[in-house]
N, C-alpha and C positions, 0 to 999 in steps of 0.2 A: 927425540927429534924426529922420530918417524911420523909422529902426529903432524908436525908442522910441514914436513915434506909432502904429506898427503894434503894438507891444507893448501899448500901452494898450488897444487894441481886441482884443487876442488872446483874452481869455477873458471877454468880456462875456456870452456865452450858450452855454456849453459844457455838453453832457449826458454822463456815465459810470455692552485693551461679559465401729416401737417394739415398738418392740415390747415391751410389757409381757409378762412371762412368761405364756404362755397359762394361764389359771386351770387349774392341774393338774386335769384332770377328776377332781374328787374322786370317785374311783370309790367311791361309798359302799360301804364294805366289805361284800361279800356276807355278811360275818360276821353280818349282821343276825339271821337266824332259824335258820341252819344249826346252831349249837350247841344250840338249844332242843330238838330231838328227843331227845338223850340223856336229859334228865330225864324225858321221857315213858316211856322204857324202864324206869324204876324202879318203875312201878305194880305189877308182879307181886310185889314184896316186901311188899305190904300185904294178906295173907289175913285177918288178924283184923279184924273190923269194929270190935272194941272199941278197938283202937289207932288208931282213926281220928284221934285228936288227934295222936299222934306222927307219923302220916303227913304231916300238914302240915309238921311240923318238919323232916322229911327234905327236903322240897322246899326248906325254908329253907337246909339244908346244901347243897342243889343250887345254891342261889344263889351260895354262895362258889365252887362249881365253875364257875359261870358266869363268875366273875371270871377264873379261868385261861382260860376260853374266850375271854375278851376279849384274852388275850395274843396270839392270832393277829393282833389288830389292830396291835400293835407290829410284828409280822412284816410286816404290809402296809406299815407305816410305813417299814420297811427297804426296801421296794420303791420308796419315794419317792426314795432316792438315785439309782436309775437315771435319775431326771429330771435329774441333774447333767449328763448330756450336753448338756442345753440350754445351760448356760454355754459348753460347747465350741462350740456353734453361734454363741453370742454372740461368741466369739473371732474368727470371720471378720468379724463386724460391726466388730470393732476395726480391721479392715483399712480400713474406711471412712476413718478419720483419715488413712490414707496418701494418700487422694485430695487432701486439702489440700496435702500435700507436692508433688503435681504442680501444684497451683495456684501454687506459688512461682515457677515459670518465668514465669507470667503477670505476676508483680510486676515483673520487668525490663521487660516490655512497657509496663507502666503508667508507668515512668519515661520521660518524653518529652523527652530531650535533642534529638531531631529537631525538636521544636516550636520550638526556638530559632532555626533558620533562618528562621522567620516574622518574627523581629525584624529581620533585614537587609532585609525588604521595604520598610520606610520609607526605606532608603538610596536606592533608585531614585527616590523622590519628590524627593530633593535635586537630582539632575540636572535634573529638570523646572524647579526653581527656578533652576538654573544657566543656563537658556536665556532670559535676560532680553532680549526683543526691544526693550525700552524704550530702551536706549542708542542703537540704530540710528536711531529717529526723532529723537532729540535732535541727532545729528550733522548731519542734513540739514534740520532744521526751519527754522533761522534763515538768512536771506539777508543778506549783507553789503551795506552801502552803498559807494559809490565811495570815500568817505573814512570809515574806521572811527570809531566813537564818535558820541555824540549831538551835534546841532547846537544852537546857542543862537539862538532866534528874535529875541532883542533885540540881537544883535551880528552883525557881518560878519566872516567868518573867511577869512584867506588860506591856501589849501591847495594841495597838489600832487596832481594826479590821476595814477594809474597805469593804463596801458592793460590791459584785461582781454579775453579771448576772449568773443565774443558772437555770438548769432544776430541777424541784422539784416533788417528788412523796411522797405523804402522806400515812401512813399506821399505823397499830397496830400490836402488837405481845405480846406473853407471854414472861416471862423471860427465860424460858427453850428454846424457839425457837428464841430468840432475834438475835443471831449471824447469823443464817440461813436466817431469815427474812430480815435483813439488806443487806446481801450479794446478795440475790435475787433481792431486790429493786434496788441496784446499777447496777446489770447486765441488768435489764430491761431498765433503763435509758440509759445506754451505747448503747444498741442495737438500741433503737429508735433514738438516736442522730446520730448513724452511718447511718441509713436509710435516715435520713434527710440531711446528708452531713455536720453535725455540729461537729466540733472538740472540745472535752473537753480541758480545759486549766488549771484546778485545780484538787487537790486531793478530793476524795469523803468526804462529811461531813454529819453528822447526828445531827439534833437538836431534843433533847428529850423534846417534848412539854408538856407531862404530864406523871407522873409515879404513880403507886400505887402497892399494894401487888400482884395483879394479873398479871400486865404487864405494858406496856407503849404505848403511842402514839408518833409517830415520823414523821419528815420530812427528807427524804433522798435527798440530793442536790449534783449535779455535776456542778461545775462552768464552764461557757463557755465564749467566747470572747464578744459576744453580742447577744441580742435577735433579731431574724429575724424581720424586719420591719413589723408592722401591726399584729404581732402574739402575742397571749396571752397564747397559749398552744402548746405543741408538739404533744400530743394525748389527747383525752378526760380525760385520767387518769394522764398524766404528764403535769404539768403547768410550765410556766416560772415565775421565781421570783428572789429573791436576797439572798445572804448569810448574816448572822448577821453582824452588825457593832457596833462600840462603844468600850469603854474600857473593858478590860478583863484581867484575870490572866491566864497565860498558864502553865500547868503542863504537864509532859511528862511521858508516860507509855511505857516501853520497855520490853515486856514479852508477854506471851500467853494471849489471850483475856480472857481465863478462870481465869486468875489471876488479872484481872483489879479491882476487888473488893478491893484489898489491896491499890491500888492507890487512890481510892475514900475515903478510910478511912484516908489516909494522907491528902487529900484535906479538909475533914471535920475538921480535927485537926488544920490545918493551918487557916482556916476561923474562927474557934472558938478563936484561939490564937490572931488573929488580929481584932477580933470583926467586921468582915466583914459580912454584910447581902447580900446574893447572890440571884439572880433571881431564880425562880423555874426551868426554862429551863437551861439545860447545853448542851455543844457542844463537839462532838468528831470529830476529823479530822484524817483520816487514811493515814499516811505518806507512809506506805508500803501497798501492796495489801492484801486484805482479802483472805486468803487461807483456813486455818482451825482454829478452836478456840484454838487449842493446839500449834500453830506455835509460837515458842519462839522468832522468828525474827521480830515479829510484833512491829510496832512503832505507837503510837497514841498520838496526841496532844489533851489534854482536856482543854477547855476554860470555865472558870466560870466568868460570868459578874456580877458585883455588882449592887445593886439597886440604 
């Protein structure tokens, strides 16, 4: 019963992302007055002054002659045909449409099948999605307990523990400083494992090797996947070892660490009622992180191994 009296004192005060055609220069036909001089030459034919009246009539006949004089104008109109060479010059202008024919080669350039290679550009974006780093965190995020599966706080379970590789730090503490001493020990182990590139695989475990009225001796263990080949220690202070194995009774404490004494009293009563003789060492496994000794969300598995 010394063990259980020590147990009852054990945790009373523990602290823990255009051209328009150029207006043909209407060469106003010089015909204008050049035919007029011939009628002037007819004046010698008027000697009798008495026939002055007929004289005017002759000029009237001269007027019809003036009409033939206007015939040269059609002759000048015939000169207009020479202007037809202008259409010949317009023919070269017709060569301008040939330029559009040269523009047709540009049409193939306008067809951009090469622009389709731009569509494959989204394809490289898919490999970026194919690099899901998310699975990696999932694989190493959860740490297993010594016995898989949730524990029932209202029941006592008979289980079998399997030994697992672990980094082990031994130490001593008073009951008053127990929670702080354990929290610091686990932090030291975690830091050294991180430096060595070793990932923890299990929840922190404390084995209370010896207890008395003054305090206790303990082994703080952090389970790992395997011990590096040829290594026996992580540091001179932290050794490699194993977690306890064999048959055990599992009890669950869900409350502040300061209140764990009540759980140990329940354990003692159970063992007495079942006439079970337990080993002197008992085991605590911290299912949730150690924050403060008054954290009521704390969950601890307590394992008691029979002799």
